[in-house]
C-alpha positions in Angstrom: 137.5 74.9 109.1 136.0 76.6 112.2 137.7 76.4 115.6 136.3 75.8 118.7 136.8 79.6 119.7 134.9 80.6 116.4 131.8 78.1 117.0 131.6 79.5 120.6 131.9 82.8 119.1 129.0 82.4 116.6 126.9 80.3 119.4 127.4 83.6 121.6 126.4 85.9 118.8 123.4 84.3 117.8 122.2 84.2 121.3 122.4 87.8 121.7 120.8 88.3 118.5 118.0 85.7 119.9 117.7 87.7 123.1 117.5 90.8 120.9 114.6 90.2 119.2 112.8 89.6 122.3 113.6 92.9 123.7 116.2 91.4 126.5 119.4 92.8 124.8 118.7 96.5 123.9 120.5 96.5 120.0 122.4 99.5 119.0 121.3 101.1 115.6 123.2 103.5 113.3 120.7 105.3 110.6 123.6 106.4 109.3 126.1 103.4 109.2 122.3 101.3 107.9 121.9 104.0 105.2 125.7 103.8 103.8 125.4 99.6 104.2 122.3 100.1 102.0 123.7 102.1 99.3 126.8 99.4 99.1 124.9 96.7 98.9 122.6 98.0 95.9 126.1 99.0 94.3 127.6 95.8 94.6 124.1 93.6 93.1 123.9 96.2 90.2 127.9 95.7 89.5 127.5 92.0 89.4 124.4 92.5 87.1 126.2 94.6 85.2 129.2 92.8 84.4 127.1 89.5 83.9 125.1 91.7 81.1 128.6 93.0 79.8 129.5 89.4 79.5 126.9 87.8 77.2 127.2 90.9 75.3 130.5 90.4 74.6 129.5 86.6 73.7 126.8 87.8 71.4 129.1 90.6 69.9 132.1 88.0 69.3 129.3 85.7 67.7 128.4 88.0 65.2 131.9 88.4 63.0 132.7 85.1 61.5 128.9 84.6 60.1 129.2 88.4 58.9 132.8 87.1 56.9 130.9 84.1 55.8 127.7 85.7 54.5 130.2 88.1 52.3 131.6 85.3 50.7 128.3 84.0 50.1 127.1 87.2 48.5 130.2 87.3 45.9 129.3 84.1 45.1 125.8 84.9 44.7 126.5 87.9 42.7 129.3 86.7 40.8 130.7 89.8 40.6 133.5 90.8 37.9 134.9 93.6 39.9 135.9 94.1 43.6 135.6 97.7 44.0 131.8 98.0 43.4 128.8 95.4 43.8 127.2 94.0 46.7 129.2 91.5 47.9 132.6 93.7 48.0 130.4 96.2 49.8 129.1 94.2 52.0 132.8 92.2 52.5 134.7 95.8 53.2 132.0 96.2 55.8 132.3 92.8 57.5 135.9 92.9 57.4 135.6 96.4 59.1 133.5 95.3 61.8 135.6 92.4 62.3 138.9 94.3 63.2 136.7 96.9 65.2 135.4 93.5 67.3 138.3 92.3 67.9 139.9 96.0 68.9 136.9 96.0 71.1 137.1 92.6 72.6 140.7 93.6 73.6 140.0 96.9 75.4 137.5 94.6 77.3 140.1 93.0 79.0 140.7 95.8 80.7 137.1 96.3 81.5 137.0 92.9 83.1 140.1 93.1 84.7 139.0 96.7 86.9 135.5 95.1 87.1 137.0 91.9 88.9 139.1 94.2 91.0 136.5 96.5 92.2 134.3 93.6 92.9 137.3 92.1 95.5 137.1 95.6 96.7 133.7 95.5 97.8 133.5 92.2 99.2 136.7 93.1 101.3 134.6 96.2 102.3 131.6 93.6 103.0 133.8 91.8 105.2 134.6 95.0 107.5 130.7 95.3 107.8 130.5 91.7 108.9 133.0 92.5 111.6 131.4 95.7 112.5 128.4 94.0 113.0 129.9 91.3 115.6 131.7 93.9 117.4 128.3 95.9 117.9 126.7 92.4 119.2 129.1 92.2 121.7 129.2 96.0 122.7 125.2 95.2 123.0 125.8 92.4 125.1 128.5 94.0 127.5 126.3 97.2 127.3 123.3 95.2 128.8 125.1 93.2 131.2 126.9 96.8 132.2 123.2 98.4 132.6 121.8 95.8 135.0 124.9 95.6 137.2 124.5 99.4 137.8 120.7 99.4 138.7 121.5 96.7 141.1 124.7 97.9 141.8 123.9 97.3 145.8 123.8 93.4 145.3 126.6 93.0 142.6 129.5 91.1 142.9 132.2 93.6 142.8 134.7 91.6 141.0 132.0 90.6 138.2 131.3 94.4 138.3 134.8 95.3 137.4 135.3 92.9 134.7 131.6 93.9 133.1 133.0 97.4 133.3 136.2 96.8 131.5 135.1 95.0 129.2 131.8 97.2 128.3 134.2 100.1 127.6 136.9 98.2 126.0 133.7 97.0 123.5 132.6 100.2 123.2 135.7 102.2 122.3 136.3 99.7 119.7 132.7 99.7 118.4 132.8 103.4 118.3 136.0 103.7 116.2 135.4 101.0 113.8 131.8 102.5 113.2 133.1 105.9 112.2 135.9 105.0 110.3 133.4 102.4 108.2 131.0 105.2 107.6 133.6 107.5 106.4 135.2 104.8 104.1 131.6 103.7 102.7 130.6 107.1 102.3 134.1 107.7 100.3 133.3 104.3 98.3 130.3 105.1 97.2 130.9 108.9 96.6 133.8 107.8 93.9 131.7 105.2 92.2 131.4 107.3 88.9 135.1 108.5 88.8 136.3 105.2 89.6 134.5 103.8 86.0 135.4 106.8 84.2 137.4 104.8 81.8 135.0 101.8 81.8 132.3 104.3 81.2 134.1 105.5 78.0 134.5 101.5 76.9 130.5 100.8 77.4 129.7 103.7 75.6 131.6 103.2 72.5 130.1 100.3 71.7 127.1 101.7 69.8 129.8 103.3 67.6 131.6 100.1 67.0 128.1 98.5 65.5 126.7 101.7 63.7 130.2 102.9 62.2 133.4 100.5 62.7 135.5 102.4 60.4 136.2 104.9 63.3 137.8 102.0 65.2 140.1 101.6 62.8 142.5 104.2 63.2 142.9 103.3 67.2 143.4 99.2 66.1 146.6 99.6 64.0 144.8 97.6 61.4 144.5 98.4 57.6 142.0 96.9 55.3 142.0 96.0 51.9 141.8 99.1 49.8 138.9 99.0 48.1 136.4 102.1 46.3 133.2 102.2 48.7 130.5 103.7 46.6 127.0 104.3 48.1 125.1 101.0 47.6 122.5 101.1 44.8 120.2 98.0 44.5 120.5 98.3 40.9 124.4 98.1 40.8 125.2 94.7 42.1 122.7 93.4 39.2 124.4 95.1 36.4 128.2 93.9 37.3 126.5 90.5 37.3 126.5 87.5 34.4 123.3 86.7 35.6 122.0 90.5 34.8 123.5 89.9 31.5 122.1 86.8 31.1 118.8 88.0 31.6 118.9 91.0 29.4 119.1 93.3 32.4 116.1 94.8 33.8 
C-alpha cells in the first residue's frame, strides 16, 4: 500500500512529465544511457522468451520417453520375437531405454539451467528497478534545474530565501543524478557485455540437446546408468521377420 508521501511524489513526477511534454520543463536526455537501457530491455525480453521456449521444449521431451517405451513393448508383441539380441522390437527397446535414461539425465541438468535463468532474471529486474530510481531522480533534477534557471533569469525580483532553497536543491539533485547516472551506465555495460560469459554453462546444456535426440548413447557415460547388455546389430527390415513365428507360419518371403 502506498504511503501519502509516495503518492505525493508520484503526483509530482507525473506533473513534471506533463510539463516536459509541453516544453515548460527541460528534459535531460543522455544518449549513452538510453542506448544501454534499450540493450538491457531487449536482453530481458529475449531471456524471458528463451526461458518459456526451453520449458515448452522440456515438456515435449519429457512426454516422448514413456510412449517410446510402450511402443517398444508393442513391437516385441507384434513380432513375437524369440531372441532379445536381434529383431526390430529388441533394437527399438534398446534405443528407447537409452533415450529414457538420457532424457532423465538431461532434465536433471536442466534444473541447474532453470535456477541460473531465474537468478539472472532476478538480477535484470533489480537492475530495471535501479533504472526507475534513476528516472525518478532525473525528473527531480529537471524540475529544480528549470526552477534554478528561471530564478536566475529574474534574479533581481527573486526571493532570496526561495533562491537559496532552490539553489541548494538543484545542486544536491544534480550531484546525485550525475553520480547515479554514471554508475548505472557502467553497470549496464558490464551486465550486457558479460551476458555470454555468464551463460557459458547454460549454452553447453542447451546445445547438447541435439546430441540427446540423435545419439542418446553419448549421454550414458555421463549419467552413471547402465543398460541391459544386448547385442545391437544394424537394423535390417528382413531380420525381424525371420525371427518371428509369423514369418515361419507364412513360409518366409
